[in-house]
C-alpha positions in Angstrom: 47.7 118.1 -11.1 46.0 117.0 -14.0 44.3 113.7 -14.5 45.6 111.4 -17.3 43.1 110.1 -19.9 43.6 106.5 -18.7 43.0 107.6 -15.3 39.9 109.4 -16.4 38.3 106.5 -17.9 39.2 104.4 -14.8 37.4 107.0 -12.6 34.2 106.9 -14.8 34.3 103.1 -14.9 34.4 103.3 -11.0 31.3 105.8 -10.8 29.5 103.4 -13.2 30.1 100.4 -11.0 29.7 102.1 -7.7 26.0 103.3 -8.9 24.9 99.8 -9.9 24.1 99.3 -6.1 21.6 102.0 -5.9 18.3 102.8 -7.4 18.6 105.9 -9.1 15.5 107.9 -9.8 13.7 111.0 -8.4 12.2 108.8 -5.2 15.4 107.1 -4.3 19.0 108.1 -5.0 19.7 111.3 -6.9 23.2 111.8 -8.4 25.2 114.9 -9.5 28.6 114.9 -11.2 30.8 117.9 -10.3 34.4 118.4 -11.7 36.8 120.5 -9.8 39.6 122.0 -11.9 40.7 125.5 -12.1 37.0 126.1 -11.5 34.4 123.9 -10.3 31.6 122.8 -12.9 28.5 121.0 -12.3 28.5 118.4 -15.2 25.3 116.4 -14.4 22.7 117.9 -12.1 20.5 115.1 -11.1 19.8 116.4 -7.5 17.8 119.3 -8.6 15.8 117.7 -11.4 15.8 114.1 -10.6 14.3 113.3 -14.1 16.2 110.4 -14.9 16.9 106.7 -14.0 20.0 104.5 -14.0 19.9 104.0 -17.7 19.6 107.5 -18.8 22.0 108.5 -16.0 24.8 106.1 -17.2 24.1 107.4 -20.7 24.5 110.9 -19.7 27.6 110.1 -17.9 29.1 108.2 -21.0 28.1 110.9 -23.3 29.1 114.2 -21.4 32.0 112.8 -19.2 33.7 110.4 -21.4 34.3 113.1 -24.0 35.5 115.6 -21.4 39.3 116.4 -21.4 40.3 117.0 -17.7 42.4 120.2 -17.6 43.3 123.1 -15.4 44.6 123.0 -12.0 43.1 121.1 -8.9 40.4 123.2 -7.2 39.4 120.5 -4.7 40.0 123.2 -1.8 36.7 124.8 -3.0 34.7 121.5 -2.6 
């Protein structure tokens, strides 16, 4: 099932609130964002690079994911 736009915004807010409890950088917590739809896509890869901190990750999340329009079918079985 598709995620509604309002649900997508709630999901992004949850991720931001959840990550407030972690130190995000190359030496502590690394974070990646993967969308599962008709195909899986790595939207933000902070595991391989680790070249960001909490502020820059939050900016990436807002800039990249807030504009993304969820579509396609669920592919969570590929997770």
